[in-house]
C-alpha positions as CSV (number, residue, x, y, z in Angstrom):
1,M,36.3,-94.8,-19.3
2,T,39.9,-95.6,-20.2
3,S,42.0,-96.0,-17.1
4,R,44.7,-93.3,-16.4
5,P,47.9,-94.6,-17.9
6,A,50.9,-95.0,-15.6
7,P,54.1,-93.1,-16.6
8,S,56.6,-95.2,-18.4
9,R,59.6,-96.7,-16.5
10,R,61.9,-94.3,-18.5
11,T,59.7,-91.3,-17.6
12,L,59.8,-92.2,-13.9
13,L,63.5,-92.8,-13.9
14,R,64.2,-89.5,-15.5
15,A,61.9,-87.7,-13.1
16,L,63.5,-89.4,-10.0
17,A,67.0,-88.6,-11.3
18,A,66.1,-84.9,-11.0
19,L,64.9,-85.1,-7.4
20,P,66.9,-84.4,-4.3
21,A,68.0,-87.6,-2.5
22,S,65.9,-86.6,0.6
23,A,62.7,-86.8,-1.5
24,V,63.5,-90.1,-3.0
25,L,64.4,-91.7,0.4
26,L,61.1,-90.5,1.8
27,G,59.2,-91.9,-1.2
28,E,58.1,-88.4,-2.3
29,A,58.2,-87.1,-5.8
30,P,57.3,-83.4,-5.7
31,G,55.8,-82.1,-8.9
32,L,55.8,-85.5,-10.6
33,L,52.9,-86.9,-8.5
34,G,51.1,-83.6,-8.2
35,S,51.1,-83.9,-4.3
36,A,51.0,-80.2,-3.8
37,L,47.6,-78.4,-4.3
38,A,47.0,-74.9,-5.6
39,A,45.0,-72.3,-3.7
40,A,43.9,-68.7,-4.1
41,P,42.0,-66.0,-2.2
42,P,38.2,-65.8,-2.5
43,N,36.4,-64.3,-5.5
44,G,37.1,-60.6,-6.0
45,S,40.6,-60.7,-4.3
46,A,44.0,-61.8,-5.5
47,T,47.4,-62.7,-4.1
48,R,50.1,-60.4,-5.3
49,Y,53.8,-61.2,-5.1
50,T,56.2,-58.3,-5.8
51,I,60.0,-58.5,-6.5
52,V,62.5,-55.7,-7.1
53,P,65.6,-57.3,-8.6
54,F,68.7,-55.7,-10.1
55,L,69.6,-56.9,-13.5
56,N,72.2,-59.2,-14.8
57,S,73.1,-56.6,-17.3
58,N,72.9,-53.6,-15.0
59,D,73.4,-53.2,-11.2
60,G,72.6,-49.5,-11.3
61,T,68.9,-49.9,-11.4
62,V,66.0,-52.3,-10.6
63,N,62.9,-53.5,-12.3
64,V,59.6,-54.2,-10.6
65,Y,57.7,-57.4,-11.3
66,Q,54.5,-58.9,-10.0
67,S,52.8,-62.3,-10.0
68,D,49.6,-63.8,-8.7
69,D,51.1,-67.3,-8.4
70,A,54.8,-66.7,-7.4
71,T,55.9,-68.3,-10.7
72,D,54.9,-66.2,-13.7
73,F,56.3,-62.7,-12.9
74,R,55.2,-59.9,-15.2
75,L,57.1,-56.7,-15.7
76,L,55.4,-53.8,-13.8
77,R,58.0,-51.2,-14.5
78,S,61.5,-51.3,-15.9
79,S,64.3,-49.2,-14.4
80,A,61.8,-48.3,-11.6
81,Y,64.5,-46.9,-9.3
82,T,68.0,-45.7,-9.8
83,P,69.8,-44.4,-6.7
84,P,71.4,-40.9,-6.9
85,T,74.9,-42.4,-6.4
86,G,76.4,-45.8,-6.2
87,R,74.7,-49.0,-7.3
88,I,71.7,-51.0,-6.2
89,R,72.2,-54.7,-5.7
90,D,70.5,-57.4,-3.6
91,A,67.3,-55.3,-3.1
92,S,65.0,-56.6,-0.3
93,V,61.5,-55.3,-0.2
94,I,58.7,-55.1,2.4
95,R,55.4,-53.3,2.9
96,H,55.6,-51.4,6.2
97,I,52.8,-50.6,8.6
98,D,52.6,-47.0,7.2
99,G,51.5,-48.4,3.8
100,Y,54.7,-47.7,2.0
101,Y,57.0,-50.2,0.3
102,Y,60.6,-50.0,1.4
103,V,63.7,-51.5,-0.2
104,T,67.1,-51.8,1.3
105,Y,70.1,-52.7,-0.8
106,T,73.8,-53.0,-1.3
107,T,75.2,-49.7,-2.5
108,R,78.4,-50.7,-4.3
109,T,79.7,-53.3,-6.8
110,W,81.3,-56.4,-5.4
111,Q,84.8,-55.2,-6.2
112,D,84.5,-52.0,-4.2
113,T,84.6,-51.2,-0.5
114,S,80.9,-50.9,0.6
115,R,80.2,-49.6,4.1
116,T,76.7,-48.4,3.6
117,I,73.3,-49.9,2.8
118,G,70.7,-47.9,0.9
119,F,67.0,-47.2,1.5
120,A,64.2,-46.1,-0.8
121,R,60.4,-46.1,-0.5
122,S,57.3,-46.1,-2.7
123,S,53.6,-45.7,-2.2
124,D,52.7,-47.7,-5.4
125,R,55.7,-50.0,-6.1
126,V,56.3,-48.0,-9.4
127,N,57.6,-44.6,-8.3
128,W,60.5,-44.7,-5.8
129,T,62.1,-42.0,-3.7
130,F,65.6,-42.3,-2.3
131,L,65.7,-42.0,1.5
132,Y,69.3,-42.3,2.7
133,D,72.4,-44.4,2.8
134,Y,73.2,-45.8,6.2
135,T,76.8,-46.5,7.4
136,V,76.7,-49.9,9.2
137,P,78.6,-49.3,12.5
138,V,80.8,-52.4,12.5
139,A,84.4,-51.8,13.6
140,N,86.9,-52.0,10.7
141,L,84.1,-52.6,8.3
142,S,85.1,-53.4,4.7
143,R,81.8,-54.5,3.1
144,A,78.2,-54.5,4.0
145,W,76.2,-56.7,1.6
146,A,72.8,-58.2,1.0
147,P,70.7,-56.5,3.6
148,E,67.5,-58.6,4.1
149,W,64.3,-57.5,5.8
150,F,62.9,-59.6,8.6
151,V,59.7,-58.6,10.4
152,D,59.3,-60.6,13.6
153,S,56.1,-61.9,15.1
154,D,56.2,-59.0,17.6
155,G,56.1,-56.5,14.8
156,S,59.7,-55.4,15.2
157,V,61.4,-54.6,11.9
158,N,64.9,-56.0,11.4
159,I,67.6,-56.2,8.8
160,I,70.1,-59.1,8.5
161,V,73.2,-57.8,6.7
162,S,76.4,-59.6,5.8
163,C,79.5,-57.8,6.8
164,S,83.2,-58.3,6.4
165,T,86.1,-56.4,8.0
166,T,89.4,-55.1,6.8
167,N,91.2,-58.1,8.5
168,D,89.7,-60.3,5.8
169,E,87.5,-58.5,3.3
170,W,86.0,-61.6,1.8
171,I,84.9,-63.4,5.0
172,F,81.4,-62.4,5.8
173,T,79.3,-62.7,9.0
174,P,75.6,-62.1,9.4
175,Y,74.6,-59.2,11.7
176,L,71.2,-58.0,13.0
177,L,70.0,-54.4,12.9
178,R,66.7,-53.6,14.6
179,A,64.7,-50.4,13.8
180,T,64.2,-48.2,16.8
181,N,61.5,-46.0,15.2
182,S,58.6,-46.5,12.9
183,A,60.2,-44.3,10.2
184,L,62.9,-46.9,9.8
185,T,65.6,-44.2,10.1
186,A,67.3,-45.3,13.4
187,W,68.8,-48.7,14.2
188,T,70.3,-50.6,17.1
189,S,74.0,-51.4,17.1
190,P,74.8,-54.4,15.0
191,V,74.8,-57.8,16.7
192,A,76.4,-60.9,15.1
193,L,74.1,-63.9,14.8
194,S,75.5,-66.5,17.0
195,G,76.0,-70.0,15.7
196,I,76.0,-69.4,11.9
197,G,79.6,-68.2,12.0
198,A,82.0,-66.5,9.6
199,N,82.1,-67.1,5.9
200,H,78.3,-67.1,5.5
201,I,76.5,-64.5,3.4
202,D,73.0,-63.7,2.2
203,T,71.4,-65.1,5.3
204,F,67.6,-65.1,5.0
205,I,65.3,-65.8,8.0
206,V,61.7,-66.9,8.4
207,K,59.8,-67.8,11.6
208,T,57.3,-70.6,12.2
209,G,55.8,-70.9,15.6
210,S,58.7,-70.1,18.0
211,T,61.5,-71.3,15.7
212,Y,63.7,-69.1,13.5
213,H,64.8,-70.8,10.3
214,A,67.9,-69.3,8.7
215,F,69.1,-70.0,5.1
216,P,72.7,-68.7,4.7
217,K,75.1,-69.3,1.8
218,N,78.3,-71.0,2.8
219,E,81.0,-69.0,0.9
220,T,83.5,-71.9,1.0
221,T,81.2,-74.6,-0.4
222,K,78.9,-72.3,-2.3
223,Y,75.9,-74.3,-1.0
224,I,72.8,-72.8,0.7
225,E,72.7,-74.2,4.3
226,Y,69.9,-74.5,6.8
227,A,70.0,-73.5,10.5
228,T,67.5,-73.1,13.4
229,A,67.3,-71.2,16.6
230,S,64.8,-70.3,19.4
231,N,66.0,-66.6,19.4
232,L,66.5,-64.3,16.5
233,T,70.1,-63.6,17.4
234,G,70.8,-67.3,18.1
235,P,72.6,-69.4,18.9
236,Y,71.7,-71.1,15.6
237,T,72.4,-74.8,15.0
238,I,73.4,-75.5,11.4
239,R,71.3,-78.6,10.6
240,R,71.8,-79.1,6.9
241,T,75.0,-78.6,4.8
242,G,76.3,-79.5,1.3
243,D,73.7,-80.4,-1.3
244,W,71.1,-81.4,1.3
245,A,68.1,-80.0,-0.7
246,G,69.2,-80.9,-4.2
247,W,69.7,-77.3,-5.3
248,G,73.3,-77.7,-6.3
249,S,76.3,-75.5,-5.7
250,Y,77.1,-71.9,-6.7
251,R,73.7,-70.8,-5.4
252,E,73.1,-67.5,-3.5
253,G,70.5,-64.9,-2.5
254,P,67.9,-67.3,-0.9
255,A,64.5,-65.7,-0.2
256,L,61.4,-67.5,1.1
257,V,57.7,-66.8,0.9
258,R,54.6,-68.7,2.1
259,L,52.4,-69.8,-0.7
260,D,48.6,-69.7,-0.7
261,N,48.5,-73.5,-0.3
262,G,50.5,-73.4,2.9
263,G,53.8,-74.5,1.3
264,W,57.1,-72.6,1.3
265,R,58.8,-71.5,-1.8
266,I,62.5,-70.6,-1.9
267,F,64.0,-68.5,-4.7
268,F,67.7,-68.4,-5.3
269,D,70.2,-67.0,-7.7
270,G,72.0,-69.7,-9.7
271,Y,74.9,-67.4,-10.6
272,G,77.0,-70.4,-11.5
273,D,74.8,-71.2,-14.5
274,G,73.1,-67.8,-15.1
275,K,69.6,-69.0,-14.0
276,Y,67.2,-68.0,-11.3
277,Y,65.5,-71.0,-9.5
278,Y,62.6,-71.8,-7.2
279,S,61.9,-74.9,-5.2
280,D,59.0,-75.8,-2.8
281,S,58.6,-77.5,0.6
282,Y,55.5,-78.8,2.2
283,D,57.0,-80.4,5.3
284,T,58.6,-77.4,7.0
285,F,61.8,-77.4,5.0
286,A,62.7,-81.2,5.4
287,T,62.4,-82.0,1.7
288,W,62.2,-79.8,-1.4
289,S,61.0,-80.2,-5.0
290,A,63.5,-80.3,-7.8
291,P,64.6,-76.8,-8.6
292,A,63.0,-75.2,-11.6
293,A,64.1,-72.0,-13.5
294,L,61.7,-69.1,-13.2
295,P,60.0,-68.6,-16.5
296,G,60.6,-65.3,-18.2
297,I,63.0,-63.6,-15.7
298,S,65.6,-66.3,-15.2
299,G,68.8,-65.0,-16.6
300,T,67.6,-61.4,-16.3
301,A,66.8,-60.9,-12.6
302,R,69.4,-61.1,-9.9
303,H,69.2,-61.5,-6.1
304,F,65.7,-60.4,-4.8
305,T,63.3,-61.0,-2.0
306,V,59.5,-61.2,-2.3
307,V,56.7,-59.3,-0.6
308,K,53.3,-61.0,-0.6
309,E,49.9,-59.3,-0.3
310,T,46.2,-60.0,-0.6
311,V,44.6,-57.3,-2.7
312,S,41.2,-56.4,-3.9
313,G,40.1,-56.5,-7.5
314,G,40.9,-60.1,-8.2
315,P,39.1,-62.3,-10.7
316,S,35.5,-63.4,-10.0
317,L,33.3,-66.1,-11.6
318,A,29.8,-67.0,-10.5
319,R,29.1,-70.7,-9.7
320,N,26.0,-72.7,-10.5
321,T,25.6,-70.8,-13.8
322,T,26.1,-71.8,-17.4
323,R,28.8,-70.1,-19.4
324,S,30.7,-70.3,-22.6
325,F,34.5,-69.4,-22.6
326,R,36.0,-67.3,-25.4
327,S,39.7,-67.3,-26.2
328,A,41.2,-63.9,-25.2
329,N,43.4,-63.8,-28.3
330,Y,41.2,-65.6,-30.8
331,S,37.9,-63.9,-30.3
332,T,35.9,-66.2,-32.6
333,R,37.0,-69.3,-30.9
334,Y,35.5,-71.0,-27.8
335,W,35.8,-74.0,-25.6
336,Q,34.0,-76.9,-27.1
337,Q,33.8,-80.5,-26.3
338,Q,34.7,-82.7,-29.3
339,S,34.7,-86.5,-28.8
340,S,35.3,-86.0,-25.1
341,L,38.3,-83.6,-25.7
342,L,38.3,-79.9,-25.1
343,D,39.2,-78.0,-28.2
344,L,38.9,-74.4,-29.4
345,P,37.0,-74.2,-32.7
346,V,35.1,-71.3,-34.2
347,V,31.6,-70.9,-32.8
348,S,29.2,-68.4,-34.2
349,G,25.5,-67.6,-34.5
350,S,25.4,-69.9,-37.6
351,S,26.8,-72.9,-35.7
352,T,24.4,-75.8,-35.2
353,T,22.4,-76.3,-32.0
354,A,24.6,-79.3,-31.1
355,E,27.8,-77.2,-31.6
356,K,26.5,-74.4,-29.4
357,Q,25.5,-76.9,-26.7
358,A,28.9,-78.5,-26.8
359,A,30.4,-75.0,-26.2
360,T,28.2,-74.5,-23.1
361,F,29.3,-75.5,-19.6
362,T,27.9,-75.3,-16.0
363,V,30.3,-73.7,-13.6
364,V,30.2,-75.4,-10.2
365,A,32.3,-75.4,-7.0
366,G,35.5,-77.4,-7.3
367,L,35.1,-81.1,-6.7
368,A,38.2,-81.3,-4.6
369,D,38.0,-77.8,-3.1
370,A,34.8,-75.7,-3.0
371,S,36.9,-72.5,-3.3
372,G,38.0,-73.7,-6.7
373,Y,36.0,-74.4,-9.9
374,S,34.9,-77.4,-11.8
375,F,33.1,-77.5,-15.2
376,R,30.3,-79.8,-16.2
377,D,29.0,-80.5,-19.7
378,A,25.4,-81.2,-20.7
379,A,25.9,-85.0,-20.3
380,G,27.1,-84.5,-16.7
381,N,30.8,-85.2,-17.5
382,Y,33.5,-83.0,-15.9
383,L,36.4,-81.2,-17.4
384,R,39.6,-82.7,-16.1
385,H,43.3,-83.0,-17.2
386,W,44.5,-86.5,-18.2
387,D,48.0,-86.9,-19.5
388,F,48.0,-83.0,-19.5
389,R,45.2,-83.0,-22.1
390,A,41.9,-81.3,-21.2
391,R,39.0,-83.7,-21.6
392,F,35.5,-84.6,-20.2
393,D,34.9,-87.8,-18.3
394,P,32.2,-89.1,-15.8
395,N,33.1,-88.4,-12.2
396,D,34.4,-91.8,-10.8
397,G,34.3,-90.6,-7.2
398,T,38.0,-90.9,-6.6
399,S,40.2,-88.2,-5.0
400,T,42.4,-88.2,-8.1
401,F,39.5,-87.4,-10.4
402,A,38.3,-84.6,-8.1
403,K,41.7,-83.0,-8.1
404,D,42.2,-83.4,-11.8
405,A,38.8,-81.7,-12.3
406,T,39.4,-78.7,-10.0
407,F,40.9,-75.5,-11.1
408,V,41.9,-72.3,-9.4
409,L,40.9,-68.9,-10.7
410,R,43.6,-66.4,-11.7
411,T,43.6,-63.0,-13.4
412,G,43.8,-63.2,-17.2
413,A,46.0,-61.3,-19.6
414,A,43.2,-59.3,-21.2
415,S,40.4,-57.2,-19.6
416,G,37.6,-59.4,-18.4
417,S,39.6,-62.6,-18.9
418,V,40.6,-65.2,-16.4
419,R,43.1,-68.1,-16.2
420,F,42.6,-71.5,-14.7
421,E,45.4,-73.1,-12.8
422,S,45.4,-76.8,-12.2
423,Y,44.6,-77.6,-8.6
424,N,46.9,-80.6,-8.2
425,Y,49.6,-79.4,-10.5
426,P,50.2,-75.9,-9.2
427,G,51.8,-73.6,-11.7
428,Y,50.2,-75.4,-14.7
429,Y,47.5,-73.6,-16.6
430,L,44.8,-74.5,-19.1
431,R,46.0,-73.1,-22.4
432,H,45.3,-73.6,-26.1
433,Y,47.9,-74.8,-28.5
434,A,47.0,-75.8,-32.1
435,Y,43.4,-75.1,-30.9
436,Q,43.6,-77.9,-28.4
437,L,43.3,-77.3,-24.6
438,R,46.1,-78.6,-22.4
439,V,47.5,-77.9,-18.9
440,E,51.1,-76.6,-19.2
441,R,53.6,-74.7,-17.2
442,P,54.1,-71.0,-18.2
443,D,57.2,-70.0,-20.2
444,G,57.1,-66.4,-19.1
445,T,55.9,-65.0,-22.4
446,D,53.0,-62.8,-23.2
447,L,51.9,-65.3,-25.8
448,F,51.5,-68.0,-23.1
449,R,49.5,-65.6,-20.9
450,Q,47.2,-64.8,-23.8
451,D,46.8,-68.5,-24.8
452,S,45.8,-69.3,-21.3
453,S,43.3,-66.4,-20.9
454,F,39.6,-66.9,-21.5
455,V,36.6,-64.6,-21.2
456,P,33.5,-66.0,-19.6
457,V,30.5,-65.0,-21.7
458,T,26.8,-65.7,-22.1
459,A,26.3,-69.4,-22.8
460,W,25.8,-70.3,-26.5
461,G,23.4,-73.2,-25.6
């Protein structure tokens, strides 16, 4: 077997140049070396990430998008909710214990005085009902912006809202509101978060163990900072400032979510360059992958948070069976091994026995993770990616090979179809291009989703 080629010096230098300094100093190259691993729920269930962003072109309504991998967001409904008055910006979403989805949001444009935050709810994420506008009771309030949900480990429901006063309408401080009833209609008096200080906005908080991790935007430097505390209200210690994570300046609206593989993903609005970014951490926020623009919705979606759920009805594929795999958008074309490479030729009843056999594969548990999938041909070789091309090679027993040959099952674009995400390059999918199979990152288009969707069918061979 030909050895795996090392990246060229030029490729490595280009990749390293894009990394945050913290990652380079620690000898890590997130994304380049494929150190992160994909994961998904068991057969028959699926992860669902939902966002409800306002639009770059319209802050009077929100769209609803969903994703099963926190990268490729598909439109669920456009203009899903328009408030009866005012605007809807910076919408934050949760699913409450009553089964409803709730959004809270900024009710006015950035130019206008804004003393209220709005609330709406939905039973299905598609149809929304206005609940009320709540006047935030901060003395001499000028603006109440970017309310962010935070559900604590004790089950209490909180909102972190950025408020400024008439003394200086552009200097914001984060305040905590805590719900005092399960209907989310009554709130405690606002309490300023201690330690983060004035001139910070869009503060987003997550909790790991007994530590609260806050990600506020510094309105002077325009960088997203990082702070920790042992209590929700503080005092917080700001531990990272400036371009500590390599995300750049003129960034706002940070929102974090835990991925299936245990890592954390931050989303943020790159309003300075008109893009929306994500970045991942696998060491509890110490280092981060180079920021990447979200495919499809970057440049359209603005300031959102994410609600993650595990839902039933996800994709399913039996193991220890033989199957053929038909293209979802080219119904006469199937996976077929050709000279050790995986291609997508036409296969039919008139194909030769050898051609049918080459289009037949045994589905087994993933070599690197039994919850994933691997595919073996008649000669005992395994499907793996190599230089991002899909090919078949003998199992050499290495960890690298096992990871290259393991794929995670995702829902396909067409009924009965599935997609296969690379285990060691999360966010990269098997897709056909020019009738060749490769692993590539989605571009947010329906064409890519169709090109990466395949229907498991009765084996040809």
